[in-house]
C-alpha positions in Angstrom: 0.0 0.0 0.0 1.4 3.3 -1.1 0.5 6.7 0.5 -2.2 7.3 3.4 -5.7 6.5 3.7 -8.2 6.4 6.4 -8.6 2.9 7.6 -10.8 3.0 10.5 -13.3 5.2 11.9 -11.7 7.5 14.7 -12.9 10.1 17.2 -13.4 13.4 15.5 -10.1 14.7 16.8 -8.2 11.7 15.6 -7.0 10.6 12.2 -5.9 7.0 11.4 -3.8 6.5 8.2 -1.4 4.1 6.8 2.1 5.1 5.6 3.9 3.7 2.6 5.5 1.1 4.9 2.2 -0.2 6.0 2.3 1.0 9.5 -0.9 2.4 11.0 -0.4 5.8 12.5 -3.1 7.3 14.9 -2.6 11.2 14.7 -4.5 13.7 17.0 -5.3 17.0 15.5 -2.9 19.5 17.4 -4.6 22.0 19.7 -3.2 25.4 21.0 -2.2 23.6 24.2 -0.4 21.0 22.2 1.5 23.6 20.6 2.3 25.3 23.9 3.6 22.0 25.3 5.6 21.3 22.2 7.4 24.7 22.6 8.1 23.8 26.3 9.5 20.3 25.4 11.6 21.8 22.5 13.2 24.4 24.9 13.8 28.1 24.3 16.3 27.8 21.5 14.5 25.3 19.3 11.1 26.8 19.9 12.4 29.6 17.8 13.6 27.3 15.1 10.9 27.0 12.6 12.3 24.3 10.3 12.9 21.9 13.3 9.6 22.9 14.8 7.7 22.1 11.7 9.1 18.5 11.7 8.8 18.2 15.5 5.1 19.1 15.4 4.4 16.1 13.0 5.9 13.8 15.5 4.3 15.4 18.3 0.9 14.7 16.9 1.3 11.0 17.0 -0.6 9.0 19.5 0.1 5.4 18.2 1.9 3.4 15.7 0.7 0.0 14.8 -1.6 0.1 17.8 1.4 0.7 20.2 0.7 3.9 22.3 3.4 6.5 21.7 3.8 8.7 24.9 3.9 12.5 24.1 7.3 13.6 24.2 8.3 16.0 26.9 12.0 16.9 25.8 14.1 17.2 22.6 15.7 13.8 22.9 12.2 12.2 22.9 10.8 14.2 20.1 14.1 13.3 18.1 13.6 9.6 19.0 9.9 9.6 17.8 11.1 11.2 14.6 13.7 8.4 14.0 11.1 5.8 14.6 8.6 7.6 12.1 11.2 8.0 9.4 10.4 9.8 6.1 7.4 7.5 5.5 5.7 8.3 8.6 6.4 11.9 8.7 5.1 12.2 5.0 2.0 10.4 6.0 1.3 12.7 9.0 2.0 15.7 7.0 -0.5 14.7 4.2 -3.2 13.8 6.7 -2.9 17.2 8.7 -2.8 19.2 5.6 -6.1 17.4 4.5 -7.6 18.2 8.2 -7.0 21.8 7.8 -10.2 23.7 7.3 -10.1 25.8 4.1 -10.9 29.5 4.6 -14.0 30.8 2.9 -13.6 33.8 0.6 -15.3 36.0 3.2 -12.5 34.8 5.8 -9.6 35.6 3.7 -7.7 38.6 5.1 -9.8 38.7 8.2 
């Protein structure tokens, strides 16, 4: 199976997809609190590094891989360990799913 697809019904704030390696990844839609906690886990220097944060935020959204719960990382080392576990295939799958999950702005909302 290549790419991602929703494989089971999930709670509204969860997305379940399969990456190109066939791993089932459960993703939670990030909230403002998740973002705040990611900044805290990253520390003051990395919290200002947008390229690092963009990848870290993908990993931070993971709840489970192949039905194995993934604890929410609380420091840089744990974030990087999860990124290694996900690899390019997992990160790409998460990125695609979160991009699809973003609500599009209506023409009336643009610029507001």
